[in-house]
Backbone bond lengths (Angstrom), bond angles and torsions (degrees), N, CA, C in turn:
res aa  C-N    CA-C-N  psi(-1)  N-CA   C-N-CA  omega(-1)  CA-C   N-CA-C  phi
1 M - - - 1.470 - - 1.489 109.75 -
2 S 1.372 116.49 135.34 1.469 119.27 -179.36 1.504 110.83 -73.22
3 L 1.337 115.95 157.98 1.448 120.24 179.71 1.535 111.58 -64.89
4 S 1.343 115.44 -34.93 1.476 117.85 -179.91 1.510 110.75 -65.29
5 A 1.317 117.96 -36.76 1.480 120.97 177.19 1.520 109.95 -66.05
6 A 1.349 115.70 -38.76 1.466 119.30 177.55 1.501 112.19 -64.64
7 V 1.341 115.50 -39.44 1.465 120.65 176.89 1.510 110.64 -61.66
8 E 1.321 117.32 -41.17 1.469 122.21 178.11 1.504 110.61 -58.33
9 C 1.322 116.44 -42.26 1.454 121.56 178.80 1.556 110.99 -63.68
10 L 1.331 113.86 -44.42 1.501 117.92 -177.90 1.493 111.32 -63.59
11 L 1.338 117.02 -45.17 1.448 119.72 -179.75 1.529 112.27 -66.12
12 F 1.301 116.93 -33.35 1.465 122.25 179.76 1.510 110.94 -64.76
13 V 1.358 115.33 -47.46 1.511 117.68 -175.10 1.507 110.49 -79.91
14 A 1.343 119.70 -21.69 1.452 120.79 -175.72 1.515 111.51 -69.75
15 G 1.332 116.80 -45.47 1.478 119.80 -179.58 1.527 114.07 70.94
16 E 1.325 116.56 6.71 1.454 121.20 -179.93 1.523 107.48 -152.31
17 P 1.353 118.55 163.16 1.459 120.12 -179.28 1.548 111.15 -58.77
18 L 1.288 115.20 134.17 1.460 121.90 176.40 1.521 111.43 -108.10
19 A 1.310 116.27 128.67 1.468 120.40 176.01 1.504 109.80 -68.18
20 L 1.337 116.55 150.39 1.403 121.69 -178.06 1.549 110.81 -58.63
21 R 1.314 115.75 -39.55 1.457 119.12 179.48 1.546 112.49 -60.42
22 D 1.352 115.59 -36.38 1.471 119.47 177.84 1.511 112.39 -70.33
23 I 1.326 116.03 -36.44 1.458 121.16 177.17 1.536 108.70 -64.24
24 A 1.354 114.88 -46.72 1.477 120.66 -178.97 1.532 109.22 -60.88
25 R 1.302 118.05 -42.57 1.487 122.31 -178.45 1.538 109.40 -62.01
26 A 1.347 114.17 -45.49 1.456 117.48 -177.11 1.530 111.62 -67.27
27 L 1.318 116.39 -31.70 1.471 121.36 -179.40 1.504 112.29 -82.89
28 G 1.369 116.33 -14.97 1.444 120.10 -178.66 1.516 111.40 73.65
29 T 1.338 117.79 32.32 1.452 121.31 -176.04 1.562 108.13 -136.95
30 D 1.310 116.54 -175.97 1.471 119.51 -179.64 1.563 108.59 -91.31
31 E 1.319 115.36 169.69 1.436 121.22 -176.23 1.520 113.69 -64.76
32 A 1.345 116.87 -32.71 1.469 120.03 -179.37 1.525 108.87 -65.25
33 A 1.332 116.99 -42.84 1.467 119.53 -179.54 1.485 110.05 -71.07
34 A 1.335 118.33 -34.30 1.459 121.64 178.80 1.510 109.89 -66.46
35 E 1.315 118.15 -42.99 1.455 119.28 179.05 1.527 111.33 -65.19
36 A 1.336 115.67 -38.13 1.485 118.26 177.08 1.527 111.58 -60.42
37 A 1.349 116.06 -37.11 1.425 121.59 -179.63 1.512 110.46 -69.76
38 V 1.350 117.33 -37.38 1.453 120.85 178.19 1.548 109.52 -65.46
39 R 1.322 116.67 -43.93 1.466 121.48 178.53 1.524 110.73 -62.75
40 A 1.365 114.90 -40.56 1.462 117.29 177.94 1.511 113.12 -63.01
41 L 1.342 116.23 -37.10 1.439 120.43 178.79 1.531 110.40 -67.68
42 Q 1.323 117.94 -37.43 1.448 121.33 176.78 1.521 110.27 -57.91
43 T 1.357 114.46 -45.86 1.464 120.55 -179.41 1.507 111.12 -63.72
44 E 1.359 115.09 -46.76 1.463 119.53 -176.53 1.549 111.15 -62.79
45 L 1.306 117.68 -40.83 1.457 120.81 -179.84 1.523 110.68 -63.14
46 G 1.342 115.75 -42.26 1.448 119.63 178.99 1.522 113.03 -68.11
47 A 1.324 115.49 -37.90 1.476 120.50 -177.43 1.534 111.22 -66.86
48 R 1.290 117.27 -36.15 1.476 119.21 -178.78 1.524 113.88 -94.15
49 G 1.342 114.86 10.97 1.479 119.82 175.74 1.532 113.19 63.08
50 S 1.299 116.42 34.31 1.453 120.99 -179.07 1.543 110.73 -66.63
51 G 1.328 113.35 150.93 1.493 118.07 175.52 1.500 111.92 -78.44
52 L 1.320 118.51 -1.83 1.452 124.24 -179.69 1.520 110.65 -110.18
53 Q 1.318 115.68 157.17 1.439 121.51 175.99 1.504 109.21 -145.45
54 V 1.305 116.79 160.49 1.456 121.30 175.20 1.511 109.11 -103.78
55 V 1.336 115.06 122.31 1.486 120.83 -176.30 1.517 110.72 -121.49
56 R 1.282 114.26 154.70 1.485 121.54 177.61 1.514 108.36 -99.16
57 I 1.324 116.24 114.65 1.457 122.98 -178.32 1.480 111.48 -135.74
58 A 1.325 118.43 133.58 1.462 122.86 174.28 1.515 112.41 55.55
59 G 1.324 115.88 36.40 1.473 118.41 176.51 1.511 113.44 82.94
60 G 1.306 119.33 0.49 1.448 122.74 -179.45 1.510 113.08 -130.14
61 W 1.336 115.90 -175.87 1.450 121.27 -179.82 1.552 109.37 -113.92
62 Q 1.298 116.43 140.22 1.489 119.85 -177.83 1.516 110.99 -144.30
63 L 1.321 114.33 147.12 1.459 120.05 174.82 1.554 107.50 -85.06
64 A 1.326 116.83 131.66 1.437 121.99 -176.36 1.509 111.95 -141.21
65 T 1.341 116.39 160.54 1.449 119.25 176.34 1.528 110.46 -78.02
66 R 1.311 115.33 157.12 1.476 119.88 177.61 1.510 110.91 -84.49
67 P 1.360 117.42 149.31 1.457 119.65 -179.37 1.520 113.97 -61.21
68 D 1.338 116.71 -23.30 1.473 120.90 -178.72 1.548 110.20 -60.05
69 H 1.329 116.79 -27.81 1.451 120.46 -174.98 1.535 112.02 -107.99
70 A 1.337 116.80 17.50 1.438 122.38 -175.25 1.558 112.42 -60.27
71 E 1.325 117.20 -38.87 1.428 119.00 -177.66 1.513 112.56 -64.52
72 A 1.297 116.59 -45.14 1.490 120.17 178.68 1.505 110.93 -65.90
73 V 1.334 117.79 -44.69 1.420 120.55 179.73 1.561 112.40 -63.86
74 G 1.329 113.25 -38.50 1.458 119.11 177.24 1.510 113.66 -60.95
75 R 1.336 116.51 -40.57 1.437 119.32 177.69 1.526 112.60 -63.68
76 L 1.343 115.15 -36.04 1.445 119.95 179.99 1.545 111.78 -70.91
77 L 1.337 112.60 -40.29 1.477 118.12 -173.55 1.518 113.63 -99.90
78 A 1.319 116.25 16.53 1.474 118.91 -178.58 1.521 110.63 -50.80
79 R 1.320 113.88 130.61 1.474 120.10 -179.85 1.511 111.28 -128.02
80 S 1.299 116.58 160.30 1.451 120.51 -176.59 1.507 110.99 -88.14
81 A 1.298 118.41 -15.34 1.485 119.29 -176.96 1.516 110.45 -63.76
82 S 1.314 115.28 138.78 1.479 119.70 -177.01 1.534 110.76 -84.15
83 R 1.338 113.78 159.25 1.443 119.53 175.07 1.496 110.35 -72.81
84 L 1.298 117.77 167.25 1.450 121.16 175.20 1.518 111.14 -66.30
85 S 1.322 116.00 140.13 1.497 120.86 177.03 1.548 109.30 -73.25
86 R 1.318 116.28 164.82 1.457 118.27 176.68 1.508 110.21 -61.69
87 A 1.315 118.86 -36.77 1.478 122.35 -179.65 1.524 108.52 -61.43
88 A 1.371 117.35 -39.79 1.447 119.90 179.58 1.501 111.08 -68.15
89 L 1.344 115.30 -40.56 1.451 120.36 178.48 1.550 111.43 -62.64
90 E 1.329 115.70 -43.10 1.460 120.06 179.18 1.532 110.92 -61.70
91 T 1.341 114.24 -43.42 1.459 119.14 178.43 1.518 112.57 -65.14
92 A 1.328 115.74 -41.36 1.478 120.48 177.88 1.515 110.20 -61.19
93 A 1.336 116.74 -40.95 1.461 120.79 -179.45 1.513 110.55 -65.23
94 I 1.320 118.37 -42.59 1.445 123.15 177.41 1.521 110.96 -57.09
95 I 1.326 114.08 -48.28 1.480 121.14 -179.27 1.528 109.76 -61.50
96 A 1.347 115.77 -45.92 1.477 120.40 -176.33 1.508 111.75 -59.32
97 Y 1.347 118.24 -39.02 1.452 120.66 -177.41 1.506 113.44 -87.95
98 R 1.326 119.83 -25.80 1.474 120.95 -171.68 1.528 113.86 -113.56
99 Q 1.324 115.86 3.93 1.493 119.36 -176.00 1.502 112.90 -61.76
100 P 1.345 117.67 150.68 1.444 124.32 -7.87 1.516 112.65 -74.88
101 I 1.322 116.89 143.19 1.449 121.73 -171.28 1.527 110.18 -140.62
102 T 1.324 117.62 147.84 1.459 122.00 -178.90 1.526 111.44 -94.60
103 Q 1.328 116.46 164.77 1.459 121.06 177.05 1.537 112.16 -58.85
104 P 1.344 119.00 -46.79 1.452 118.72 178.64 1.538 113.21 -59.98
105 E 1.301 116.53 -35.40 1.489 120.95 178.26 1.532 110.21 -68.13
106 I 1.309 116.56 -39.19 1.468 119.50 177.52 1.532 110.35 -64.50
107 E 1.377 114.66 -43.74 1.450 118.84 -179.51 1.521 111.74 -65.32
108 A 1.326 116.33 -32.22 1.478 119.72 179.36 1.524 109.21 -66.43
109 V 1.343 117.88 -34.81 1.461 120.15 -178.64 1.516 109.95 -77.42
110 R 1.365 117.34 -42.12 1.456 120.14 -176.33 1.541 113.72 -82.41
111 G 1.324 115.24 -27.00 1.440 120.96 -179.46 1.544 114.53 79.39
112 V 1.318 116.51 11.65 1.479 122.77 176.50 1.468 110.48 -139.12
113 A 1.317 116.47 164.07 1.485 120.94 177.16 1.514 110.98 -62.76
114 A 1.330 115.82 145.81 1.455 118.42 -173.84 1.545 113.25 -123.27
115 S 1.313 118.17 2.72 1.435 121.40 -175.28 1.508 113.50 -56.77
116 S 1.347 118.55 -48.46 1.457 120.44 -177.62 1.508 112.79 -68.30
117 V 1.343 115.37 -35.14 1.480 118.08 -179.97 1.513 109.78 -71.45
118 L 1.329 117.06 -38.73 1.450 119.53 176.70 1.529 112.44 -61.56
119 K 1.333 115.05 -39.09 1.462 118.13 176.96 1.503 112.32 -61.69
120 T 1.348 115.10 -39.51 1.483 119.07 178.33 1.544 110.64 -62.27
121 L 1.312 114.63 -45.51 1.473 119.89 -177.73 1.548 110.04 -67.13
122 L 1.328 116.62 -36.23 1.460 119.75 177.94 1.518 110.48 -69.71
123 D 1.322 116.18 -42.21 1.502 120.80 177.28 1.525 111.78 -60.56
124 R 1.340 116.93 -34.98 1.432 120.33 -179.45 1.547 111.39 -87.38
125 R 1.323 115.55 3.01 1.510 122.14 177.57 1.542 111.44 62.35
126 L 1.308 118.20 23.77 1.457 120.97 178.03 1.490 112.47 -83.17
127 I 1.342 115.99 -22.13 1.448 123.41 173.63 1.504 109.09 -133.27
128 A 1.323 116.10 166.94 1.486 121.16 178.12 1.512 108.59 -147.01
129 E 1.337 113.79 159.16 1.453 118.55 171.69 1.531 106.67 -78.97
130 V 1.367 115.02 124.91 1.442 118.61 -174.24 1.529 113.07 -112.37
131 G 1.293 117.94 4.05 1.475 120.64 178.94 1.483 111.22 151.25
132 R 1.336 117.36 -162.79 1.441 121.95 177.88 1.541 108.98 -133.15
133 K 1.293 114.59 141.01 1.459 120.57 -179.84 1.523 111.38 -74.38
134 Q 1.316 115.28 138.94 1.446 120.46 177.28 1.532 108.27 -77.46
135 A 1.313 114.55 78.30 1.455 123.39 -178.23 1.485 108.55 -151.48
136 P 1.371 118.34 163.60 1.463 120.26 178.51 1.556 111.85 -51.70
137 G 1.303 114.70 129.04 1.479 120.26 -179.95 1.522 110.91 87.07
138 R 1.338 117.40 -12.03 1.496 121.06 -179.22 1.524 111.31 43.34
139 P 1.348 117.00 64.71 1.447 118.75 179.34 1.517 113.15 -65.14
140 I 1.337 115.83 153.38 1.467 122.11 -179.38 1.552 109.61 -69.31
141 L 1.312 114.17 140.78 1.454 121.27 177.01 1.502 107.13 -103.24
142 Y 1.335 117.75 141.00 1.440 123.14 178.42 1.546 112.18 -117.08
143 G 1.333 115.56 148.47 1.459 119.88 179.13 1.586 107.17 -147.72
144 T 1.297 114.80 163.22 1.483 119.56 179.38 1.518 109.41 -78.04
145 T 1.311 114.81 162.15 1.501 122.36 -178.30 1.495 112.19 -117.19
146 G 1.314 114.96 178.25 1.450 119.29 173.20 1.528 111.31 -64.28
147 E 1.313 118.18 -30.74 1.437 121.79 178.60 1.533 110.77 -66.30
148 F 1.363 117.08 -31.61 1.462 120.97 175.78 1.493 109.60 -59.67
149 L 1.332 115.88 -49.06 1.482 120.77 178.56 1.507 109.53 -59.70
150 H 1.331 116.53 -46.81 1.449 122.06 -175.61 1.501 111.01 -64.12
151 Y 1.334 118.33 -45.08 1.471 122.42 -177.99 1.510 112.00 -62.00
152 F 1.341 117.09 -39.71 1.434 120.56 -176.29 1.536 113.50 -94.15
153 G 1.345 114.56 4.06 1.500 118.88 177.24 1.504 113.10 69.06
154 L 1.344 118.71 34.69 1.427 122.52 -179.80 1.508 111.98 -103.29
155 N 1.314 118.33 143.14 1.447 119.69 172.74 1.514 111.58 -79.20
156 D 1.338 115.89 -39.26 1.463 121.88 172.12 1.522 107.99 -156.94
157 L 1.338 115.36 174.72 1.450 120.60 -174.57 1.516 114.11 -65.30
158 S 1.328 116.96 -19.73 1.475 120.27 -178.91 1.529 111.26 -64.05
159 E 1.369 117.15 -18.67 1.454 120.80 -177.20 1.573 110.95 -81.20
160 L 1.326 116.05 -4.43 1.480 117.82 174.41 1.553 107.51 -71.97
161 P 1.317 117.41 154.44 1.450 120.71 178.39 1.497 109.89 -62.64
162 P 1.344 117.32 149.66 1.502 119.57 177.72 1.522 111.02 -55.69
163 L 1.302 115.01 139.51 1.460 118.67 179.68 1.513 111.66 -57.67
164 E 1.340 114.70 -28.16 1.481 118.92 -178.75 1.536 112.04 -63.20
165 D 1.369 116.42 -20.36 1.467 119.35 179.02 1.503 112.74 -69.83
166 G 1.355 116.08 -13.36 1.428 119.85 179.40 1.539 111.56 101.50
167 E 1.335 113.81 154.78 1.487 119.60 -179.00 1.501 110.48 -61.68
168 S 1.296 118.75 -39.85 1.477 121.16 -176.70 1.500 111.61 -59.29
169 A 1.353 116.79 -40.60 1.468 120.22 179.64 1.502 111.13 -64.33
170 V 1.319 116.80 -39.26 1.494 122.36 179.04 1.529 109.35 -65.19
171 V 1.325 115.22 -47.38 1.481 118.93 -177.85 1.529 110.03 -63.08
172 E 1.341 117.20 -43.89 1.445 121.67 -179.48 1.543 109.58 -60.49
173 T 1.305 117.23 -40.18 1.470 121.41 179.47 1.539 109.72 -63.49
174 L 1.341 115.73 -48.40 1.447 119.27 178.47 1.522 112.25 -61.99
175 Q 1.307 116.00 -39.42 1.479 121.17 -178.48 1.524 108.24 -65.03
176 A 1.326 117.03 -44.44 1.487 119.65 178.71 1.493 112.23 -61.50
177 D 1.373 115.34 -43.64 1.450 119.16 179.73 1.508 111.36 -64.88
178 S 1.357 116.28 -40.40 1.468 117.50 -176.31 1.505 111.48 -69.20
179 R 1.343 118.17 -27.55 1.461 120.56 177.41 1.512 111.56 -70.72
180 Q 1.307 116.51 -16.72 1.469 120.80 -179.81 1.502 112.40 -96.50
181 R 1.323 116.24 5.45 1.433 119.09 -178.27 1.503 110.38 -114.68
182 E 1.304 116.80 150.50 1.454 117.93 170.49 1.508 109.32 -77.41
183 S 1.297 119.79 165.06 1.463 122.37 -178.98 1.490 109.09 -62.03
184 P 1.379 118.95 142.74 1.439 121.54 179.96 1.502 111.18 -60.12
185 P 1.364 117.28 152.33 1.475 121.01 -179.66 1.527 110.36 -72.82
186 E 1.341 114.99 173.53 1.444 120.27 177.86 1.519 106.93 -63.79
187 P 1.367 117.53 143.38 1.446 120.84 179.79 1.527 112.29 -55.06
188 A 1.321 115.88 140.61 1.458 120.90 174.87 1.528 108.57 -123.03
189 S 1.296 117.33 -170.70 1.448 120.93 -179.48 1.478 111.02 -65.96
190 P 1.336 118.65 137.73 1.479 121.36 176.46 1.508 112.16 -56.50
191 A 1.335 117.86 -20.17 1.469 120.39 -178.22 1.548 110.71 -66.21
192 S 1.364 116.43 -18.87 1.419 118.89 -177.21 1.550 111.16 -93.44
193 A 1.311 117.54 14.81 1.466 121.15 -177.34 1.519 110.94 -62.14
194 P 1.312 117.25 146.05 1.488 120.69 -179.16 1.509 108.99 -74.78
195 P 1.326 116.90 161.71 1.454 120.94 176.35 1.517 108.56 -68.25
196 G 1.357 114.46 158.16 1.462 118.60 173.42 1.520 112.01 93.23
197 S 1.399 119.51 6.51 1.420 120.11 177.34 1.510 108.38 -57.25
198 D 1.347 117.14 137.57 1.454 119.50 -169.11 1.499 109.68 -135.86
199 V 1.345 117.12 119.50 1.458 121.13 171.86 1.518 105.63 -128.72
200 R 1.338 115.14 114.06 1.469 120.38 -179.56 1.510 106.64 -81.98
201 S 1.314 114.30 131.51 1.477 117.35 -177.74 1.502 110.95 -126.34
202 A 1.293 114.32 155.06 1.470 121.19 174.96 1.522 105.82 -104.80
203 P 1.345 117.69 121.92 1.420 121.24 -175.62 1.548 112.97 -50.97
204 G 1.323 116.57 131.48 1.446 120.84 177.48 1.543 113.41 87.60
205 D 1.320 118.99 -10.66 1.455 119.17 -177.20 1.489 112.03 -84.58
206 W 1.328 118.29 -25.41 1.439 118.50 -175.95 1.524 109.81 -145.51
207 D 1.351 115.20 161.33 1.445 120.31 -175.29 1.482 113.32 -126.56
208 G 1.312 116.57 21.48 1.468 118.71 -178.59 1.523 112.47 -118.45
209 T 1.304 115.81 178.65 1.462 122.30 178.28 1.508 109.43 -118.02
210 A 1.335 116.39 141.99 1.444 120.21 -179.18 1.493 111.60 -59.48
211 A 1.322 117.53 142.54 1.467 121.41 174.41 1.501 108.45 -114.38
212 P 1.348 117.63 87.21 1.439 120.65 -173.61 1.530 111.44 -63.62
213 G 1.353 114.28 149.05 1.454 120.68 178.68 1.489 110.94 -82.01
214 P 1.341 115.31 169.48 1.498 120.45 -176.86 1.501 111.13 -79.51
215 A 1.310 115.39 161.39 1.459 120.28 176.17 1.524 108.68 -100.57
216 G 1.281 117.08 168.89 1.436 119.24 179.75 1.536 108.90 -150.76
217 P 1.313 116.72 179.58 1.469 119.18 -178.99 1.499 111.10 -58.18
218 T 1.313 117.36 143.47 1.449 123.43 -176.04 1.509 111.64 -110.63
219 E 1.323 114.75 137.62 1.463 118.39 170.06 1.477 107.78 -125.93
220 Q 1.339 118.61 108.54 1.438 121.88 179.26 1.517 111.77 -74.33
221 G 1.304 116.53 127.65 1.456 119.34 174.20 1.495 114.17 76.04
222 G 1.317 118.53 24.15 1.475 120.72 -179.50 1.499 111.62 -71.10
223 P 1.340 118.44 160.46 1.473 122.52 179.39 1.484 112.53 -79.46
224 P 1.303 118.57 170.85 1.467 120.97 176.93 1.526 110.30 -58.68
225 T 1.345 115.81 144.76 1.435 118.76 176.87 1.522 108.76 -75.77
226 P 1.311 120.51 133.16 1.456 121.41 -177.44 1.496 111.50 -59.85
């Protein structure tokens, strides 16, 4: 059996992004050979016109459906869960760029209360409590999770638009990406988080460790959830 065929099996059963080191370990080879097998699988799927593709998400590799078939897949996977509101997207963008950040700091930027929006983002595992700020009252610090990257189809936070483009550009990008994703799966154990979870920290500001959210099945280019 070829390595690319073995990689296809691994990505199929994983259901979440796999780090190259995990693919290499499962194949019993080194990372260079594993990456070559992943690239070969990408080429093979494209050459035979497969409805699947291999994509890089949250620092790992995952098998996903192609945007061309989004409408059919969307009808099959139609869910009742709603998409994120603009307020949630704005808050997520603020956290992504300014993390680790406290609720009062978020509210100072947005100019409105953020408790309900933060609860939504926490429930969706898009953000997590990453520690407490060394300040009076030791307020909770928030940061993005691996599920944030997974949900918005990002490999890492550097793929977000430059902050200089303005908050609206960032929110529009997240909104467009979220419309192409199916609703996130039910929360699972943080131990199943995908590789590449990223919480940017300022030294001395916090004393905790990021608790990345879980990954779930990916649909690239899916339609809006009804």
